[in-house]
N, C-alpha and C positions, 0 to 999 in steps of 0.2 A: 504493500500500500504506500510505502514511502516513495517508491519509484513512481507510482501512479500520481501521487501528489506533486512531485517535482516536475514531472512531464506536464501535468495540467497547468501548474503555475507558469511554466515557460511558454506553453502554447497560448495561454491567455494573454501573457505579456506581449508576445510577438504579434498576436492578432490585434490587440488593442493599439499597439504602436503603428501597425500597418494602416489601420483605419484612421488614426490621427494624422498620419503622414499624407493620406489621400486628401484630407481637407486642410491641413496646416503643414506646409512644407518644412517648417522649423523642426518638426518631429522626425524628419528623415534621418538625421544623424543617429538618433536613438534606435531607429529600426535597423540601420546599418550595423550598429554595435551588437544588437541582439542576434542578428543573423550572420555575424562575422564578415560583414561586407558582401555576402552572397547576393543580396537583392540588387546590388549595384552592377552586377555583371549582365549587362543588357543582352549580349550575344548568347549567353546561356539560356535566358528566358525566351529569346526568339526561337532557338532550337527546340525548346520545350513546347512552344506554341505550335510549331510545325509537327511535332510528334503527337500532340493532342489532337490536331486536325486529322492526321492519318489514322489514328486509333479510334476515331469517333464512330459510333454505331447508332443510326436512327435519328440523330439530332446534330445540330451545329454547335459545338461547345463555344462558350462565350469567353474563353481564356484570352486575356489581353496582356501581352508581355510588357506593356507600358504602364499598367496599373500596379501600384505598390501592393495592394491587397491580393491581387492574383499572383504576383511574384512570391509573396509571402506564403500563400496557400500552397503553391507548387514547392517551395522550399520545405515547408513542414511535411508535405506529402512524400518528398524524396527522403527526408530524415526518417519518416515512419517506415518506408520500405526498407531502408538500410538497417534500421534497428530490428525489424522483424526478420530480415534475412540473417542477421548475426545471431539472433536468439534461436533460430531454427538450425543453423549450421554449427554453432559453437555450444549453445546452451541447451541442446535438445534433451539430454538426460536429466539435467537439473530441472528443466521445465516439466518433464514428465513426473518427476518427484513432487513438484509443487501440486500438480493436479491430484496425485494419489493421496496427498496429505490434507487436502482441502476439507474444511468443516463448514457447516451451514452458516455460522456467524461470519466466518472469513469470506465465504462466497457472497453473502448478502452485502457485506461492506464493499467488496469488489464490484458487485452488480450495480449498486447505487452510485459508487464513485465513478465508475466508467460511464454510466448513463448521464450523470451530472456533467462530466467533462464533455461528452459528445454534445449535449444541449448547449452548454456555455459557449463552446467554440463555434457551434453553428450559429447561434443567435448573435454573438458579438462579431463573428466573422462577416456576416452580411450587413453589419453596420448598426445593430441595435445600440442605442445610447449615443453613438458618435455621429452616424450619418442618416439613420432612418428611425422613424417612429414605429411603435409596435405593430400597428395595422399594416404598414408597408413591409415590415420584416416578415409578417405572416404570409403576405402575398409573395414575397421573394422566395420564401421557403416552400411555397405551394401547399399551404395548409388551409384547408377549408372544410366545412361540413359536407360529407358526401351525401349524394342522393341515395334513395333506396336502391335504384338500379346499380349505381356505382358500388355500394356496399355489397350487394349480391354478387356482382362480378368479382370483387376483391375476395370475398369468402370462397367463392368457387375456385379462383386461381390459387388461393392458399391451400385448399384441400388438394387440388391437382398437383401442386408442387410437392406436397408431402407424400402423395402416392408415388410420384416420380422418384423422390429421394429414397423412399422405402424400397422401391424396386431396384434402384441402383445399388443400395447397400446389400440387398439379397444377391445380386449378381456378383458383387465384390466378394461376398462371403464364400460363394461357390468357386471363385476363381483362384483363391489362395488357400494354403494350408490353414487348418483351424487354429493352430497355435499362433500363426502370423496374424490372422484376423483378430484374435483376442488381444494380442499385444498392441496392434495398431488402433483398436477401438477402445481400449481400456480407459485412457484419460477422459475421453468424451463421455463414456458410459458412466464412470464414477461421478463426474461433474453433474450429469443429469440426475443420477440417483440422489445426490445431495439435496436437490430441490423437489424431487418427486415424493417426499415423505408426507406432504400435506397439500391440500388444494390451494391454499393461500400462497405458499412458496412457489408452487408450480405456476400459478397465475402471474406472480411477479416475474418469474423467469420468462414467461411468454410476453408480457406487456411492456416491461421496462426496456429491454433491448429493442423490441419492435418500435417503440415510440422514439427512443433516443437515436438509434442507429439509422432509421429511415429519415429522420429530420436531418441528421448529419450527412449521411452518404447520398441519399436521393434528393433531399431538399436543398442542402447547401453545396455539396461537391458536384453532383451530376450535371447541373446546368453549366458549370464552369469547365469541367474536365471531361465530360461525356460519359456515356454509359459504360464503356469497357474499363477505363481507368478507375472510375469510382467503384465498379464492381470488383475489380482485381484487388483494390485496397481493402474493401469490405471482406473479401475472402481471406486475404492474408492475415487480417487481424484476429481471425478465429483460430488461435494457436492450439486450442485443445484438440484439434483434428490432426495436428502434426503434418508431416510431409507424406500424406496418404491419398488414395483415390477419392476420399471424402471431399477434398478441396475442389476437385473438378465438378462434383455434384453440387457443392455449395455455390460455385461460380454460376452454374446453370440456374440455380434457385435465385441467386442475386440478380441475374439478368431478367428473370420473371418479375421481380419487384421493380426493376428499372423500367420495364415495359409499362407497368401500371402507372408509374410516375409520368411517363411520356403520354400515355393514353388519357389519364385522368388527372391525378395530382398526387402529392406525397402522402396525403391522408389515406388514399386507396392502398398504397404500398404498406402503410402502417397496419391496416386491417389484415391484409394478406399475411404479413410477417407474423402478427400475433396469432393468427389461426395456425400457421405453419409451426410455430413454436409450441403451441398448446396441444396439438393433436397427438404427439408422442405420449404425453401424460394420459390423455383419455384412452389411448390404445393399450396402455400398460395397466389400467385399472381392472 
């Protein structure tokens, strides 16, 4: 949790400095210091913009290499990918041990802490307090009350994605030796079991990540970086799955949520995500 707190403080500080720099150039030196001068490398961010355009799926990303907030978002995204890669390649065994030793209280703290960080970075990142009023922030994050039809479609997509993922896991289980499958799925299984002891904890595991992650990945990041990059980052952050075939399945599921954001709004993706998260608990009852 100490690491999560430090990461959160840094991300919020950099995000706040970037928004201030967008409106008040005198804050640009502060942003440069916090990012070790990386935001000043215009050529790097023009290359980043070209990569974002090439990797876009279904929409035109709004990434602008001349905007401090977009440069900063890309900088934090790159840092996140590097950190996740190092954790996977160097700290894999330690990470597995953390999942095996997790308790409900620790998991709850991590769940609420991560959710709060996602929401804070998303809201502050799109300019709440510094550049936009709350109604404008909600529109930018594509948050609105869904219609009955939109909610029905979202629930249906959530159920469909869960059926798809369940089938993919079944194929994976048959494709590898039983001992290998048990080893690869044990951290995720134990983490799920921590929350499945009661209806309330299972509901929180379903709703909190669905709300915070969809607002962050689909509401804040997707319009700037596009469907594929935001979905890749979403997938990479789910480290409980390790470097296993589950990541490919999760990427496909993430693209389903991204489609809902494109077709309707981020609220639709939240509904589908919550349904997808809660169905494993219902199936295990």
